[in-house]
C-alpha positions, 0 to 999 in steps of 0.5 A: 468491535474488540473483545474484552480479551483483545482490550485486556492484550491491547492494554498490556502492550508496549509501545516500544522495542524490548530488545533484551526479550529476544534473547528468550525466543527460540529463533527459527531462522531468517529471509534475506532480500536485496530490495530495488528501493531506498530506506525512505520508501521501505519505512514508509511501508512499515509504517503504512498498515493501510495498504495491506488488505489491498496489496497482500489480500491473500494474507490479509483479509481486512485490518481495523486500526486500534492505535499508532503513531511514531512508535509504529500500529496496532491493528486487529487484522482478518486472516483469509481463508476461513469460512467463519471470520478469523482475526488476529491482533497484531502490532508492529513497533518501530525503531526509526533511528536503527531502521529496524521494526517488530511485527508480534502476533499477540492474540489469535492464530499465530500467538506469539510469533515475532518477526524482526526486520533489519533494513540496511541502505546498500546504495541510494537505490538499493536496501537489505532486509534480514528478516528474522523469525521468533517464536515464544518456544521451540516446536517440535524438530520436525515442525522447525523446518515446515514453520521455517519455509512457510514463514520465508515464503509468505515473506517472499510473496509480500516483498514481492507485492510491496516492490511495485508500491515502494517503486510506484510511490517513488516514481509518483514522487519525482513525477509530482514534483515535475508536474509542479513546475509546470503548474502555470502552464496553459496547453493542449494535449492531443488524446487522439482521433476519435475515429481511432480511440477505443472506447472500451479501453482507458487511455492515460495522457501525461500533460505538463501538469498531470497525469490523467485517464481519459475513458467513456462513461456512459456514453460519454468521454470522460477524464479524470486524475490518474494520481491517487491524492492520499498516497499518489496511486495509481488510478489508470488500471481501475475500473468504474465500478456500478455506482461511477466510483474508482478505488485506488489498489494501494489503499482502497480510497474511492473517488466519483469519476465524474466529480473526482469527490472522495468517498471518504473526508480523509482524503481529499478529492481529486486534482481537477482534471483537464476539460476535454474538447474536440476539434477537427474530430480529434480529442484534447485535453486543455489545461487553462 
C-alpha cells in the first residue's frame, strides 16, 4: 500500500526524460563496459522490471509495479539488508530511439540519485554501455570518491548478473525458432537406461520440438518443459518445492511440475511435455 507521500511524488513525475536537467545535477563519474549481447536484448532488459529481485537479490528485495509503458516503468522497491522493511520509489524512463534510459530514486534512501545510461552498438554481438551517475548536489570532497566507487561496484555486479539473462534469452529465442521448425515431427528421444539414470538429478533432454526436464518426483519419473513460457527462462536448475512447484529463476513465475499449470493467470502453462515410455529397460520421450 503506497503512502500518501509516495502517491504525491508519483503524481509529480513525468514520463519523459528531461535532458535539460542534467546541467543542474552534480556529475560523480561513470562506469563503461563492453557487453557480449545485442541491442535488442539490452533494451529488453532495461524495460524488464520483473527480473530485478530474482536476478539481483542483493540489490532488490522486492518490487511492486506502479505503472509501465513504452516510456519505461515506475515501481516501489524493497531495499535488502535492513531489520525493518525499507523502500525506495524508483522510475526508469526510456528514450528508445537513442538507446538511452534514466533511472531515478525519487523517494526513500538515495533520493535524488539519477543514473543515465547510453548504450551503443559495437557489432551484431556486442554493445557498450556508458553509465553516468548524478546527484542533486555535490557531496563533501571525502564522500565523492567513496560514493562513486560504491556505485561503480554495484553496476559491475548488476551487469555480471544480467549477462547470463541476456545471453540466455538470445539463445532461447534461437532455440525456439529451431524447435518450431520441427513441430510436426513424431519421434522418440532416448533419455537413458533406467539402471544407469541418477534418480537424484534432473536430466535435461533436447528433442526435435523442445527442451525438457526428466526427473523423479514422488518416486515416479516425470517430464516437464525446461523453458518458461513467459520469456523462455531456464527451468532445468529449478528444484521442485514441497508443493510440487518449480520456479523460474528469471522472473519468479511458478508452475506445477506434473500438470504444467501456472500459478498466475497472466502467465500461460508450460508447453506440453512428451510422453515418457519404458522399453527394454530404457526410458524414452515420445512426441506424438
